[in-house]
C-alpha positions in Angstrom: -9.7 8.4 49.0 -12.9 10.2 50.4 -12.4 8.6 53.8 -8.7 9.8 53.8 -9.6 13.2 52.7 -12.1 13.4 55.6 -9.5 12.5 57.9 -7.7 15.7 57.1 -10.3 17.3 59.3 -8.9 15.3 62.1 -8.8 11.8 63.6 -12.1 10.0 63.6 -13.8 6.7 64.3 -15.7 4.9 61.6 -18.9 6.1 63.2 -17.7 9.6 63.1 -16.7 9.4 59.4 -20.0 7.8 58.5 -21.8 10.7 60.3 -19.6 13.4 58.5 -20.7 11.8 55.2 -24.4 11.9 56.2 -24.1 15.5 57.2 -22.4 16.6 54.1 -24.9 14.9 52.0 -27.9 16.1 54.0 -28.6 12.5 54.9 -28.8 11.2 51.3 -25.9 8.8 52.2 -25.0 7.3 55.5 -22.5 4.6 54.9 -22.8 1.6 57.3 -20.2 1.7 60.0 -18.9 -1.8 59.2 -18.1 -0.6 55.6 -16.4 2.5 56.9 -14.3 0.2 59.3 -13.4 -1.9 56.3 -12.2 1.1 54.3 -10.2 2.5 57.3 -8.5 -1.0 57.6 -7.6 -0.8 53.9 -6.2 2.7 54.4 -4.1 1.5 57.4 -2.9 -1.5 55.5 -1.6 0.8 52.8 0.0 3.2 55.3 -2.4 6.0 54.5 -3.8 6.0 58.0 -3.0 4.6 61.4 -5.7 3.2 63.7 -5.4 3.3 67.6 -8.3 2.4 69.8 -10.6 2.5 66.8 -9.6 6.1 66.0 -8.1 6.6 62.5 -5.5 9.3 61.8 -4.1 10.3 58.4 -0.4 9.6 58.1 2.3 11.8 56.5 2.2 9.4 53.6 -1.5 9.8 53.5 -1.3 13.6 53.4 1.4 13.4 50.6 -0.8 11.0 48.7 -3.8 13.2 48.8 -1.8 16.3 47.8 -0.3 14.4 44.9 -3.8 13.4 43.7 -5.1 16.9 44.2 -7.7 15.6 46.7 -8.6 17.5 50.0 -11.3 17.7 52.4 -13.0 20.6 50.6 -13.0 18.8 47.2 -14.5 15.6 48.8 -17.1 17.7 50.6 -18.1 19.4 47.3 -18.3 16.1 45.5 -20.3 14.5 48.3 -22.6 17.5 48.4 -23.3 17.1 44.7 -23.8 13.4 44.9 -26.2 14.0 47.7 -28.5 15.7 45.3 -28.9 12.4 43.6 -29.6 10.4 46.7 -33.3 9.7 45.8 -32.3 8.4 42.4 -29.6 6.3 43.8 -31.9 5.0 46.5 -34.6 4.1 43.8 -31.9 2.1 41.8 -30.8 0.3 45.0 -34.4 -0.6 45.8 -35.3 -1.8 42.4 -32.0 -4.0 42.4 -33.0 -5.4 45.8 -36.5 -6.1 44.4 -35.1 -7.9 41.3 -33.0 -10.0 43.6 -35.9 -11.1 45.7 -37.9 -11.9 42.5 -35.0 -14.0 41.2 -34.7 -15.9 44.5 -38.4 -16.7 44.5 -38.5 -17.6 40.9 -35.6 -20.2 41.4 -36.4 -21.5 44.9 -39.9 -20.4 45.9 -42.8 -22.6 46.5 -46.1 -22.2 44.5 -47.7 -19.7 46.9 -44.6 -17.5 46.8 -44.4 -17.7 43.0 -48.1 -16.6 42.9 -47.3 -13.7 45.1 -44.4 -12.8 42.9 -46.7 -12.9 39.9 -49.0 -10.5 41.5 -46.2 -8.1 42.7 -44.7 -8.1 39.2 -48.1 -7.2 37.7 -48.5 -4.4 40.3 -45.0 -3.1 39.9 -45.0 -3.2 36.1 -48.1 -1.1 36.0 -46.6 1.4 38.5 -43.4 1.5 36.4 -45.2 2.1 33.2 -47.2 4.9 34.7 -44.0 6.5 36.2 -42.3 6.3 32.8 -45.2 8.0 31.1 -45.1 10.8 33.7 -41.4 11.3 33.3 -41.5 11.2 29.6 -44.2 13.7 29.6 -42.3 16.0 31.8 -39.2 15.7 29.6 -41.3 16.5 26.6 -43.0 19.5 28.2 -39.6 21.1 28.9 
């Protein structure tokens, strides 16, 4: 619904919508253009938007649906603005998830040298995570 609500500001391409989100969140989130294109195609398939020459426009049905749900451009901007404040935490989670995926791949399919590198990386990362946890718990205890 966020993409549809942002279309209330006027027709836009996927690139423009991605840029709007980036601006609203002060750069914390910049959705990939291909993902925004996919969302726009879903909106079009459901009759919420039309797409002509790559430019999406909210339909009357889309306007009514947003109104019925109580969603508008301002509420989405407020939500995205708040979400942007958590961008660093979300990025940390994403990076750790990616790291776990790499480790899993090496564990299952890696050669001996890759597995040795993984063991070193896990040791290093585990020490860094333990130190970060101590720091954060100390910070919470101090407040």
